[in-house]
C-alpha positions as CSV (number, residue, x, y, z in Angstrom):
1,X,46.2,-56.4,-44.8
2,X,44.1,-54.5,-42.1
3,X,42.6,-58.1,-41.0
4,X,46.0,-59.5,-40.4
5,X,47.1,-56.5,-38.2
6,X,44.1,-56.3,-36.3
7,X,44.2,-60.2,-35.6
8,X,48.0,-59.8,-34.3
9,X,47.0,-57.1,-31.9
10,X,44.2,-59.1,-30.7
11,X,46.6,-61.9,-30.0
12,X,49.1,-60.1,-28.6
13,X,46.4,-58.1,-26.4
14,X,45.4,-61.7,-25.2
15,X,48.5,-63.2,-24.7
16,X,49.6,-60.2,-22.5
17,X,46.4,-60.6,-20.2
18,X,47.0,-64.4,-19.8
19,X,49.8,-63.9,-17.3
20,X,48.0,-61.0,-15.5
21,X,46.7,-62.3,-12.2
22,X,45.1,-60.0,-10.0
23,X,47.2,-58.6,-7.0
24,X,46.0,-58.5,-3.6
25,X,47.6,-56.0,-1.2
26,X,47.7,-57.4,2.3
27,X,45.3,-59.6,4.2
28,X,42.4,-57.4,4.1
29,X,42.3,-57.7,0.3
30,X,42.7,-61.3,0.5
31,X,39.7,-61.5,2.9
32,X,37.4,-59.9,-0.1
33,X,38.7,-62.9,-2.2
34,X,38.0,-65.3,0.1
35,X,34.4,-64.2,0.6
36,X,34.2,-64.5,-3.2
37,X,35.7,-68.2,-2.6
38,X,33.5,-68.7,-0.1
39,X,31.2,-72.2,-0.9
40,X,28.3,-71.2,1.4
41,X,24.7,-69.3,0.2
42,X,25.3,-66.5,3.1
43,X,28.8,-66.0,2.0
44,X,28.1,-62.1,1.3
45,X,27.0,-61.3,4.7
46,X,28.5,-63.9,6.8
47,X,30.9,-62.9,9.3
48,X,34.7,-63.5,8.3
49,X,38.2,-63.1,9.5
50,X,41.6,-64.0,8.5
51,X,43.3,-66.9,10.7
52,X,46.6,-67.4,10.1
53,X,49.1,-68.6,7.2
54,X,51.0,-71.4,6.2
55,X,54.0,-70.6,4.5
56,X,56.3,-72.8,2.1
57,X,58.8,-70.5,0.0
58,X,57.4,-68.3,-2.2
59,X,53.7,-69.9,-1.4
60,X,51.4,-69.6,1.3
61,X,48.1,-70.9,2.4
62,X,46.0,-68.7,4.0
63,X,43.4,-69.6,6.3
64,X,40.0,-68.1,6.9
65,X,36.8,-68.6,8.8
66,X,33.6,-67.8,8.3
67,X,30.7,-67.4,10.9
68,X,30.7,-66.3,14.7
69,X,30.0,-67.7,17.6
70,X,26.1,-68.5,16.8
71,X,26.9,-69.9,13.4
72,X,28.7,-73.2,12.4
73,X,32.2,-72.2,11.0
74,X,33.5,-72.9,7.9
75,X,37.1,-73.3,7.5
76,X,38.6,-71.8,4.1
77,X,42.2,-72.5,3.0
78,X,43.3,-70.3,0.4
79,X,46.6,-71.3,-1.7
80,X,48.5,-67.8,-2.5
81,X,51.6,-66.7,-4.3
82,X,53.8,-64.5,-2.0
83,X,54.9,-61.3,-3.8
84,X,57.4,-58.0,-2.7
85,X,58.5,-59.6,0.4
86,X,55.2,-60.6,1.8
87,X,53.3,-57.4,1.4
88,X,51.5,-58.9,-1.8
89,X,49.3,-62.0,-3.0
90,X,48.1,-63.8,-5.8
91,X,45.2,-66.1,-5.7
92,X,45.9,-69.6,-6.9
93,X,43.0,-71.9,-5.6
94,X,41.4,-73.2,-2.6
95,X,41.1,-76.5,-0.9
96,X,38.4,-78.2,0.6
97,X,39.8,-79.0,4.3
98,X,39.3,-81.9,6.4
99,X,37.1,-80.9,9.6
100,X,35.4,-84.2,10.7
101,X,38.3,-85.3,13.0
102,X,37.6,-82.7,15.7
103,X,35.6,-79.8,16.1
104,X,36.8,-76.6,15.1
105,X,40.0,-78.2,13.7
106,X,40.6,-77.9,9.7
107,X,43.8,-79.8,7.9
108,X,45.0,-79.9,4.1
109,X,47.2,-82.2,2.6
110,X,49.4,-79.6,0.9
111,X,52.9,-79.1,-0.6
112,X,53.8,-82.6,0.4
113,X,53.0,-82.0,4.1
114,X,50.0,-81.1,6.0
115,X,48.7,-77.6,7.0
116,X,46.5,-77.3,10.4
117,X,44.5,-74.6,11.5
118,X,43.4,-74.9,15.2
119,X,40.3,-72.8,16.2
120,X,39.4,-75.2,19.2
121,X,40.6,-73.7,22.4
122,X,40.3,-77.0,24.1
123,X,43.0,-78.5,22.0
124,X,46.3,-78.0,23.9
125,X,48.7,-80.4,21.8
126,X,48.8,-81.9,18.5
127,X,50.5,-85.3,18.4
128,X,51.7,-85.9,15.0
129,X,53.3,-89.4,14.0
130,X,55.3,-89.1,10.6
131,X,55.7,-92.0,7.8
132,X,59.1,-92.9,9.4
133,X,57.3,-93.6,13.0
134,X,59.0,-90.7,14.1
135,X,56.4,-88.2,16.6
136,X,56.4,-84.8,17.6
137,X,54.2,-82.7,19.4
138,X,53.0,-79.4,18.5
139,X,51.9,-76.9,21.8
140,X,49.0,-74.6,21.0
141,X,49.2,-72.2,23.3
142,X,45.9,-71.4,25.4
143,X,45.3,-67.8,24.2
144,X,46.8,-68.4,20.6
145,X,43.6,-69.8,19.0
146,X,43.3,-69.6,16.3
147,X,46.5,-71.3,15.4
148,X,48.0,-72.3,11.9
149,X,51.1,-74.3,11.2
150,X,52.6,-76.3,8.7
151,X,54.7,-79.9,9.0
152,X,56.6,-80.8,5.5
153,X,56.4,-84.4,6.1
154,X,53.9,-86.9,5.1
155,X,52.0,-88.2,8.2
156,X,50.8,-91.5,9.1
157,X,49.0,-90.3,11.9
158,X,47.8,-87.1,14.1
159,X,45.4,-86.7,17.4
160,X,44.3,-83.3,18.9
161,X,44.8,-83.4,22.7
162,X,43.3,-81.5,25.6
163,X,45.4,-80.1,28.6
164,X,44.8,-83.4,30.4
165,X,46.4,-85.3,27.4
166,X,42.9,-86.5,26.6
167,X,41.7,-86.9,22.9
168,X,39.6,-84.1,21.8
169,X,36.4,-85.2,19.8
């Protein structure tokens, strides 16, 4: 009988802990989690900064940038759940961003749309063509880099332009 009670208590404890995800209070604590998730060898010593958030309902993509002005940057998008009116977060998982289209720009196909992080001061506009052919332009203010935003639609193309309307490559 004691064995059955012990096994039942262990199972209850295991099931109770299975639904408990660590809660992070604010972006400073999320920054610590981002450091753990960075897929680079110097993750414990490299500079890392919070770069913005793309939100959709109770989820978000929090962007982090590793490295400094003398190092190559790594862009880390982390999906999180938003709790307590945006004061707390739980980690869901990370994504591998696309970074080869333009220097210091990262994109992720996320939540049936696209999340962008612009960390290139030369980019002043993102020209986006939706799947239905509609074109939109997202203006990046000169002093707002890093700048993150989300387009909740499928895209057929996007181009990063400088102040003269020329493609940044």
